[in-house]
C-alpha positions as CSV (number, residue, x, y, z in Angstrom):
1,X,8.4,-12.1,-3.9
2,X,11.7,-12.7,-1.7
3,X,11.2,-8.9,-1.2
4,X,7.9,-9.2,0.1
5,X,8.9,-12.0,2.6
6,X,11.3,-8.9,4.2
7,X,8.6,-6.6,4.6
8,X,7.2,-5.7,7.5
9,X,3.4,-6.3,8.2
10,X,2.4,-3.0,7.6
11,X,4.2,-2.6,4.4
12,X,3.1,-5.8,3.3
13,X,-0.7,-4.2,4.1
14,X,0.2,-1.4,2.2
15,X,1.4,-3.1,-0.8
16,X,-1.8,-5.4,-0.6
17,X,-4.0,-2.4,-0.5
18,X,-2.7,-0.2,-3.2
19,X,-1.5,-3.3,-5.9
20,X,-3.1,-6.3,-5.0
21,X,-6.1,-7.6,-6.8
22,X,-9.0,-9.5,-4.7
23,X,-9.7,-12.8,-5.5
24,X,-11.6,-14.6,-2.9
25,X,-12.0,-15.3,1.0
26,X,-12.5,-18.5,3.4
27,X,-12.5,-19.3,7.0
28,X,-9.8,-21.4,8.5
29,X,-10.7,-22.0,12.2
30,X,-11.3,-18.1,13.9
31,X,-9.8,-16.6,10.7
32,X,-10.9,-14.8,7.8
33,X,-8.3,-15.5,4.9
34,X,-8.3,-13.4,1.9
35,X,-6.5,-14.0,-1.3
36,X,-4.8,-11.5,-3.5
37,X,-2.8,-11.6,-6.4
38,X,-0.1,-9.4,-6.1
39,X,2.6,-8.5,-9.2
40,X,3.3,-12.2,-9.9
41,X,2.3,-13.8,-7.1
42,X,-0.3,-15.0,-4.6
43,X,-0.3,-13.9,-1.0
44,X,-3.0,-14.6,2.0
45,X,-4.0,-11.5,4.9
46,X,-4.9,-13.4,8.0
47,X,-7.6,-11.9,10.3
48,X,-9.3,-12.8,13.4
49,X,-13.1,-13.3,13.0
50,X,-14.7,-10.7,14.4
51,X,-12.2,-8.0,14.7
52,X,-10.3,-5.9,12.5
53,X,-7.2,-6.7,13.2
54,X,-4.3,-8.5,10.8
55,X,-3.1,-11.3,12.4
56,X,-0.4,-11.8,9.3
57,X,0.2,-11.7,5.7
58,X,1.7,-14.5,3.6
59,X,2.8,-15.4,0.3
60,X,1.6,-18.4,-1.2
61,X,1.4,-20.5,-4.2
62,X,-1.3,-21.7,-6.3
63,X,-1.7,-25.2,-4.5
64,X,-3.6,-23.0,-2.0
65,X,-6.4,-22.4,-4.8
66,X,-8.1,-25.8,-4.0
67,X,-9.1,-24.1,-0.5
68,X,-11.1,-21.3,-2.3
69,X,-13.0,-23.3,-4.8
70,X,-16.0,-23.8,-2.4
71,X,-16.2,-19.9,-2.2
72,X,-16.0,-18.8,-5.7
73,X,-19.2,-18.6,-7.8
74,X,-19.1,-18.1,-11.7
75,X,-21.9,-16.6,-13.7
76,X,-21.2,-17.9,-16.6
77,X,-23.8,-18.4,-19.2
78,X,-23.9,-19.5,-22.5
């Protein structure tokens, strides 16, 4: 994970795009935030709503998962 912090935004995006597994998205103010699992950590990709522009990509931990709880729908039948 510390290697990820040292990457440029472009390098982070390439890693997320190539190796990341999409989990969920949410909105925060004027940002659309996408959560991914990359290798053994979680990362968020922050973009401006209405623009196809990445503002930043940051590592995060499992605590952020609560922020996505309302945006994840499970279709489970028993």
